[in-house]
FIKOL-906556 format. One record per residue (C-alpha): x, y, z; residue number from 1; residue in three letters. Coordinates in nm, 2 decimals. Layout:
N
       X       Y       Z  seq  type
       X       Y       Z  NUM   ALA
...
END
This chain:
71
       X       Y       Z  seq  type
    1.77   34.13    0.83    1   MET
    1.99   33.86    0.68    2   GLN
    1.96   33.50    0.83    3   MET
    2.29   33.34    0.93    4   THR
    2.31   32.99    0.78    5   LEU
    2.48   32.71    0.97    6   PRO
    2.77   32.53    0.80    7   GLU
    2.57   32.21    0.78    8   THR
    2.22   32.10    0.86    9   GLY
    1.87   32.13    0.72   10   PHE
    1.63   32.41    0.63   11   LEU
    1.25   32.39    0.60   12   ARG
    1.07   32.57    0.32   13   LEU
    0.96   32.88    0.53   14   PRO
    1.33   32.94    0.62   15   GLN
    1.42   32.94    0.25   16   ILE
    1.13   33.14    0.09   17   ILE
    1.05   33.34    0.40   18   GLY
    0.73   33.37    0.60   19   ASN
    0.60   33.73    0.66   20   PRO
    0.32   33.60    0.88   21   ASP
    0.55   33.44    1.14   22   ALA
    0.63   33.62    1.46   23   ILE
    0.89   33.75    1.41   24   PRO
    0.87   33.75    1.03   25   PRO
    1.12   33.52    0.85   26   VAL
    1.30   33.70    0.57   27   PRO
    1.35   33.50    0.24   28   PRO
    1.68   33.36    0.13   29   LEU
    1.53   33.29   -0.21   30   ILE
    1.24   33.54   -0.28   31   PRO
    1.00   33.32   -0.47   32   VAL
    0.65   33.19   -0.40   33   LYS
    0.58   32.84   -0.27   34   LYS
    0.44   32.73   -0.61   35   SER
    0.74   32.87   -0.80   36   CYS
    0.97   32.69   -0.56   37   TRP
    0.81   32.35   -0.61   38   TRP
    0.79   32.40   -0.99   39   ALA
    1.17   32.48   -0.97   40   GLY
    1.23   32.16   -0.77   41   VAL
    1.04   31.96   -1.02   42   LYS
    1.24   32.10   -1.32   43   THR
    1.58   32.08   -1.14   44   GLY
    1.63   32.46   -1.10   45   ARG
    1.62   32.43   -0.72   46   PHE
    1.77   32.14   -0.51   47   PRO
    1.58   31.82   -0.44   48   LYS
    1.44   31.80   -0.08   49   PRO
    1.51   31.54    0.18   50   VAL
    1.21   31.37    0.35   51   LYS
    1.26   31.32    0.72   52   LEU
    0.91   31.19    0.77   53   GLY
    0.57   31.18    0.61   54   PRO
    0.51   31.55    0.69   55   ARG
    0.86   31.68    0.72   56   VAL
    1.05   31.80    0.41   57   THR
    1.38   31.98    0.44   58   VAL
    1.67   32.09    0.22   59   TRP
    2.04   32.06    0.29   60   ARG
    2.20   32.39    0.39   61   VAL
    2.49   32.31    0.16   62   GLU
    2.26   32.28   -0.14   63   ASP
    2.09   32.62   -0.05   64   ILE
    2.43   32.78   -0.01   65   ARG
    2.53   32.65   -0.36   66   ALA
    2.21   32.78   -0.51   67   LEU
    2.26   33.13   -0.36   68   ILE
    2.63   33.13   -0.48   69   ALA
    2.51   33.05   -0.84   70   ARG
    2.26   33.34   -0.85   71   ALA
END
């Protein structure tokens, strides 16, 4: 099952790397583990996040689309 991405907006980490424990399970757009994702953000391999609040971190849909297109 492929997730349909909106043209603009934000995605949270489980929407990007997936969450098999969710009901219904969320398939990954980028199939990596959480630690690998954050290491990639730190090195610049993956896009930088946007902080919406002290406990809310998101990524721009446009940045994730560009990442998928590069792969």
